[in-house]
N, C-alpha and C positions, 0 to 999 in steps of 0.2 A: 504494500500500500504506500502511496505517496500522499503525505499530508502537508497542507499549507496552513500555517498558524498565524493569524493576524485578525485584529478587530477593525482595521483601517480600510475603508472602501477603496481608496486610491491604490493601496498595496494589493488588494484582492484583484482589482481590475488590471494592474500591472502584471500580476502573475498570470492571469488568464491570457494575456498577450504573448507570453513566452512559449513559443511553439515547440521548444525542445523538451518541455515537461508536460506530462499528462497527470494532473493532480486528481486523485481519487476523492479526497475530502478536504473541504475548506472548513477550518475550525477557528473560533475566536479564542479558545483555550485548549491546551493539550493536557490530557491525563496520560502520563507515561505508562500506566498500567495496561493501556490498550495496545501498546507497541509489542512487536515481535522482531526477532533478528531478521534483517533484510529489509525492514521498512525504511522509508526515507522521510525525514521531516525537514521542511523548508520554512523559513520565517525568522522571527526574532524571539529568542527565549532568554530567560534569566540563566546565568551560568549553572546553577544547581540543576535546573531542569535539562539543559543541554547535556550535562554530564550523565544524567539518568538515561537520556536517549542513547547516548554512545555506549553506556554500560550494558544496555539491552541488545547491542549488536545492530542498532539502526544507524543510518547515516544522517548527519546533521549539516544542513546548508544554511548559513546565516544570510539574512537579507541585509546586505551592506549598502547603506545610503550615505554617500558623502554629503555633509551639510555643515553650514556655519553655526557657530554657537548661538548666535542670535535667532536662528530659525528652529532650534531644538524645541520639540513639543508641538510643532506645527503639523497640520494635516496637509498632505500633498496629493495632487491628482496623479493618475498614471502617467500623463504626459510630462508633468514636472519631474517625477521620479526618473523617467527615461532620460530627460534632458540633464539630470544631475549625475547620470552614470550609475544608477542603481544596478546591482548584480547579486547573484547568489554565489556564495563562496563556501566551500566545504571546510569544516573544522572538526577536529577530534578533541573533545573536552573530557578531562578526567579529574575527578575530585581527589584530593589528597588530605587525609585526616591526620 
């Protein structure tokens, strides 16, 4: 399964335009318990949740959006995200206690 996790309409629309991905489920929130090895999670997650995704054997791709400090917290359209160079980048996150 491929999941895209976001509550932002612009990000969801941007993802739908990415023809190289076939998202199975769009979610506003991810419950890591639903994941199995081989799943793919796309989006922006807190580090502890990204680490859970990776620990389950799922792949995590972070929605990377270059932005200025003054624009943090803003809502962006899919067109704005595209113009800013938004992309998905794979990360492997591991918690260390």
